[in-house]
mmJSON file of the N, C-alpha and C atoms, coordinates in Angstrom:
{"data_MODEL":{"atom_site":{
"group_PDB":["ATOM","ATOM","ATOM","ATOM","ATOM","ATOM","ATOM","ATOM","ATOM","ATOM","ATOM","ATOM","ATOM","ATOM","ATOM","ATOM","ATOM","ATOM","ATOM","ATOM","ATOM","ATOM","ATOM","ATOM","ATOM","ATOM","ATOM","ATOM","ATOM","ATOM","ATOM","ATOM","ATOM","ATOM","ATOM","ATOM","ATOM","ATOM","ATOM","ATOM","ATOM","ATOM","ATOM","ATOM","ATOM","ATOM","ATOM","ATOM","ATOM","ATOM","ATOM","ATOM","ATOM","ATOM","ATOM","ATOM","ATOM","ATOM","ATOM","ATOM","ATOM","ATOM","ATOM","ATOM","ATOM","ATOM","ATOM","ATOM","ATOM","ATOM","ATOM","ATOM","ATOM","ATOM","ATOM","ATOM","ATOM","ATOM","ATOM","ATOM","ATOM","ATOM","ATOM","ATOM","ATOM","ATOM","ATOM","ATOM","ATOM","ATOM","ATOM","ATOM","ATOM","ATOM","ATOM","ATOM"],
"id":[1,2,3,4,5,6,7,8,9,10,11,12,13,14,15,16,17,18,19,20,21,22,23,24,25,26,27,28,29,30,31,32,33,34,35,36,37,38,39,40,41,42,43,44,45,46,47,48,49,50,51,52,53,54,55,56,57,58,59,60,61,62,63,64,65,66,67,68,69,70,71,72,73,74,75,76,77,78,79,80,81,82,83,84,85,86,87,88,89,90,91,92,93,94,95,96],
"type_symbol":["N","C","C","N","C","C","N","C","C","N","C","C","N","C","C","N","C","C","N","C","C","N","C","C","N","C","C","N","C","C","N","C","C","N","C","C","N","C","C","N","C","C","N","C","C","N","C","C","N","C","C","N","C","C","N","C","C","N","C","C","N","C","C","N","C","C","N","C","C","N","C","C","N","C","C","N","C","C","N","C","C","N","C","C","N","C","C","N","C","C","N","C","C","N","C","C"],
"label_atom_id":["N","CA","C","N","CA","C","N","CA","C","N","CA","C","N","CA","C","N","CA","C","N","CA","C","N","CA","C","N","CA","C","N","CA","C","N","CA","C","N","CA","C","N","CA","C","N","CA","C","N","CA","C","N","CA","C","N","CA","C","N","CA","C","N","CA","C","N","CA","C","N","CA","C","N","CA","C","N","CA","C","N","CA","C","N","CA","C","N","CA","C","N","CA","C","N","CA","C","N","CA","C","N","CA","C","N","CA","C","N","CA","C"],
"label_alt_id":[null,null,null,null,null,null,null,null,null,null,null,null,null,null,null,null,null,null,null,null,null,null,null,null,null,null,null,null,null,null,null,null,null,null,null,null,null,null,null,null,null,null,null,null,null,null,null,null,null,null,null,null,null,null,null,null,null,null,null,null,null,null,null,null,null,null,null,null,null,null,null,null,null,null,null,null,null,null,null,null,null,null,null,null,null,null,null,null,null,null,null,null,null,null,null,null],
"label_comp_id":["LYS","LYS","LYS","LEU","LEU","LEU","ASN","ASN","ASN","VAL","VAL","VAL","SER","SER","SER","SER","SER","SER","ARG","ARG","ARG","ARG","ARG","ARG","ALA","ALA","ALA","VAL","VAL","VAL","PHE","PHE","PHE","SER","SER","SER","GLU","GLU","GLU","GLY","GLY","GLY","GLY","GLY","GLY","TYR","TYR","TYR","PRO","PRO","PRO","PRO","PRO","PRO","PRO","PRO","PRO","GLU","GLU","GLU","ILE","ILE","ILE","PRO","PRO","PRO","ALA","ALA","ALA","VAL","VAL","VAL","LEU","LEU","LEU","LEU","LEU","LEU","ASP","ASP","ASP","LEU","LEU","LEU","ARG","ARG","ARG","HIS","HIS","HIS","ARG","ARG","ARG","GLY","GLY","GLY"],
"label_asym_id":["A","A","A","A","A","A","A","A","A","A","A","A","A","A","A","A","A","A","A","A","A","A","A","A","A","A","A","A","A","A","A","A","A","A","A","A","A","A","A","A","A","A","A","A","A","A","A","A","A","A","A","A","A","A","A","A","A","A","A","A","A","A","A","A","A","A","A","A","A","A","A","A","A","A","A","A","A","A","A","A","A","A","A","A","A","A","A","A","A","A","A","A","A","A","A","A"],
"label_entity_id":["1","1","1","1","1","1","1","1","1","1","1","1","1","1","1","1","1","1","1","1","1","1","1","1","1","1","1","1","1","1","1","1","1","1","1","1","1","1","1","1","1","1","1","1","1","1","1","1","1","1","1","1","1","1","1","1","1","1","1","1","1","1","1","1","1","1","1","1","1","1","1","1","1","1","1","1","1","1","1","1","1","1","1","1","1","1","1","1","1","1","1","1","1","1","1","1"],
"label_seq_id":[1,1,1,2,2,2,3,3,3,4,4,4,5,5,5,6,6,6,7,7,7,8,8,8,9,9,9,10,10,10,11,11,11,12,12,12,13,13,13,14,14,14,15,15,15,16,16,16,17,17,17,18,18,18,19,19,19,20,20,20,21,21,21,22,22,22,23,23,23,24,24,24,25,25,25,26,26,26,27,27,27,28,28,28,29,29,29,30,30,30,31,31,31,32,32,32],
"pdbx_PDB_ins_code":[null,null,null,null,null,null,null,null,null,null,null,null,null,null,null,null,null,null,null,null,null,null,null,null,null,null,null,null,null,null,null,null,null,null,null,null,null,null,null,null,null,null,null,null,null,null,null,null,null,null,null,null,null,null,null,null,null,null,null,null,null,null,null,null,null,null,null,null,null,null,null,null,null,null,null,null,null,null,null,null,null,null,null,null,null,null,null,null,null,null,null,null,null,null,null,null],
"Cartn_x":[97.548,98.634,99.162,99.128,99.611,98.788,97.469,96.61,96.999,97.274,97.647,98.933,99.907,101.182,100.934,100.107,99.825,99.181,98.17,97.498,98.475,99.356,100.324,101.228,101.677,102.561,101.846,100.578,99.81,99.684,99.397,99.236,100.546,101.688,102.991,103.195,102.775,102.937,102.093,101.008,100.163,99.149,98.845,97.868,96.497,96.017,94.704,94.566,93.957,93.825,92.573,92.67,91.525,91.146,89.852,89.388,89.647,90.161,90.396,91.732,92.675,93.997,93.883,93.267,93.13,92.38,91.415,90.659,91.608,92.497,93.457,94.394,94.846,95.758,95.063,93.789,93.047,92.958,92.692,92.593,93.921,95.027,96.347,96.562,96.166,96.358,95.534,94.3,93.444,94.064,94.583,95.182,96.482,97.305,98.614,98.463],
"Cartn_y":[86.408,86.146,84.713,84.23,82.865,81.876,82.092,81.182,81.195,82.378,82.485,81.712,81.838,81.127,79.624,79.149,77.706,77.251,78.005,77.622,77.686,78.676,78.821,77.593,77.145,75.975,74.758,74.581,73.436,73.529,74.72,74.902,74.555,74.964,74.673,73.165,72.454,71.0,70.355,71.03,70.485,69.502,69.612,68.699,68.899,70.131,70.414,71.922,72.357,73.791,74.4,74.916,75.558,76.844,77.17,78.369,79.639,79.49,80.682,81.338,80.556,81.13,82.164,81.834,82.825,84.058,83.866,85.005,85.926,85.341,86.15,86.879,86.18,86.813,88.001,87.821,88.924,90.092,89.794,90.868,91.61,90.87,91.509,92.409,91.938,92.746,94.025,93.903,95.098,96.075,95.548,96.433,97.012,96.147,96.592,97.589],
"Cartn_z":[104.063,103.103,103.279,104.504,104.743,103.93,103.889,103.13,101.653,101.134,99.717,99.463,100.372,100.209,100.182,101.103,101.166,99.862,99.403,98.155,96.989,97.02,95.933,95.897,97.067,97.137,96.555,96.943,96.437,94.923,94.424,92.982,92.271,92.859,92.264,92.184,93.238,93.253,92.155,91.759,90.702,91.26,92.544,93.152,92.514,92.484,91.886,91.684,90.577,90.283,90.903,92.137,92.781,92.062,91.976,91.28,92.076,93.308,94.133,93.781,93.294,92.973,91.852,90.715,89.637,90.11,91.002,91.532,92.292,93.088,93.859,92.903,91.873,90.912,90.25,89.889,89.265,90.232,91.505,92.505,92.582,92.587,92.689,91.473,90.301,89.085,89.172,89.652,89.767,90.754,91.859,92.878,92.356,91.731,91.267,90.144],
"occupancy":[1.0,1.0,1.0,1.0,1.0,1.0,1.0,1.0,1.0,1.0,1.0,1.0,1.0,1.0,1.0,1.0,1.0,1.0,1.0,1.0,1.0,1.0,1.0,1.0,1.0,1.0,1.0,1.0,1.0,1.0,1.0,1.0,1.0,1.0,1.0,1.0,1.0,1.0,1.0,1.0,1.0,1.0,1.0,1.0,1.0,1.0,1.0,1.0,1.0,1.0,1.0,1.0,1.0,1.0,1.0,1.0,1.0,1.0,1.0,1.0,1.0,1.0,1.0,1.0,1.0,1.0,1.0,1.0,1.0,1.0,1.0,1.0,1.0,1.0,1.0,1.0,1.0,1.0,1.0,1.0,1.0,1.0,1.0,1.0,1.0,1.0,1.0,1.0,1.0,1.0,1.0,1.0,1.0,1.0,1.0,1.0],
"B_iso_or_equiv":[0.0,0.0,0.0,0.0,0.0,0.0,0.0,0.0,0.0,0.0,0.0,0.0,0.0,0.0,0.0,0.0,0.0,0.0,0.0,0.0,0.0,0.0,0.0,0.0,0.0,0.0,0.0,0.0,0.0,0.0,0.0,0.0,0.0,0.0,0.0,0.0,0.0,0.0,0.0,0.0,0.0,0.0,0.0,0.0,0.0,0.0,0.0,0.0,0.0,0.0,0.0,0.0,0.0,0.0,0.0,0.0,0.0,0.0,0.0,0.0,0.0,0.0,0.0,0.0,0.0,0.0,0.0,0.0,0.0,0.0,0.0,0.0,0.0,0.0,0.0,0.0,0.0,0.0,0.0,0.0,0.0,0.0,0.0,0.0,0.0,0.0,0.0,0.0,0.0,0.0,0.0,0.0,0.0,0.0,0.0,0.0],
"pdbx_formal_charge":[null,null,null,null,null,null,null,null,null,null,null,null,null,null,null,null,null,null,null,null,null,null,null,null,null,null,null,null,null,null,null,null,null,null,null,null,null,null,null,null,null,null,null,null,null,null,null,null,null,null,null,null,null,null,null,null,null,null,null,null,null,null,null,null,null,null,null,null,null,null,null,null,null,null,null,null,null,null,null,null,null,null,null,null,null,null,null,null,null,null,null,null,null,null,null,null],
"auth_seq_id":[1,1,1,2,2,2,3,3,3,4,4,4,5,5,5,6,6,6,7,7,7,8,8,8,9,9,9,10,10,10,11,11,11,12,12,12,13,13,13,14,14,14,15,15,15,16,16,16,17,17,17,18,18,18,19,19,19,20,20,20,21,21,21,22,22,22,23,23,23,24,24,24,25,25,25,26,26,26,27,27,27,28,28,28,29,29,29,30,30,30,31,31,31,32,32,32],
"auth_comp_id":["LYS","LYS","LYS","LEU","LEU","LEU","ASN","ASN","ASN","VAL","VAL","VAL","SER","SER","SER","SER","SER","SER","ARG","ARG","ARG","ARG","ARG","ARG","ALA","ALA","ALA","VAL","VAL","VAL","PHE","PHE","PHE","SER","SER","SER","GLU","GLU","GLU","GLY","GLY","GLY","GLY","GLY","GLY","TYR","TYR","TYR","PRO","PRO","PRO","PRO","PRO","PRO","PRO","PRO","PRO","GLU","GLU","GLU","ILE","ILE","ILE","PRO","PRO","PRO","ALA","ALA","ALA","VAL","VAL","VAL","LEU","LEU","LEU","LEU","LEU","LEU","ASP","ASP","ASP","LEU","LEU","LEU","ARG","ARG","ARG","HIS","HIS","HIS","ARG","ARG","ARG","GLY","GLY","GLY"],
"auth_asym_id":["A","A","A","A","A","A","A","A","A","A","A","A","A","A","A","A","A","A","A","A","A","A","A","A","A","A","A","A","A","A","A","A","A","A","A","A","A","A","A","A","A","A","A","A","A","A","A","A","A","A","A","A","A","A","A","A","A","A","A","A","A","A","A","A","A","A","A","A","A","A","A","A","A","A","A","A","A","A","A","A","A","A","A","A","A","A","A","A","A","A","A","A","A","A","A","A"],
"auth_atom_id":["N","CA","C","N","CA","C","N","CA","C","N","CA","C","N","CA","C","N","CA","C","N","CA","C","N","CA","C","N","CA","C","N","CA","C","N","CA","C","N","CA","C","N","CA","C","N","CA","C","N","CA","C","N","CA","C","N","CA","C","N","CA","C","N","CA","C","N","CA","C","N","CA","C","N","CA","C","N","CA","C","N","CA","C","N","CA","C","N","CA","C","N","CA","C","N","CA","C","N","CA","C","N","CA","C","N","CA","C","N","CA","C"],
"pdbx_PDB_model_num":[1,1,1,1,1,1,1,1,1,1,1,1,1,1,1,1,1,1,1,1,1,1,1,1,1,1,1,1,1,1,1,1,1,1,1,1,1,1,1,1,1,1,1,1,1,1,1,1,1,1,1,1,1,1,1,1,1,1,1,1,1,1,1,1,1,1,1,1,1,1,1,1,1,1,1,1,1,1,1,1,1,1,1,1,1,1,1,1,1,1,1,1,1,1,1,1]
}}}
């Protein structure tokens, strides 16, 4: 979860859109 938080912070800053974040969001939606 720590890794996700770090990536989330970077994404919020707008540094660069990694393709792993949307994958995690999709996983959360499938689980949720």
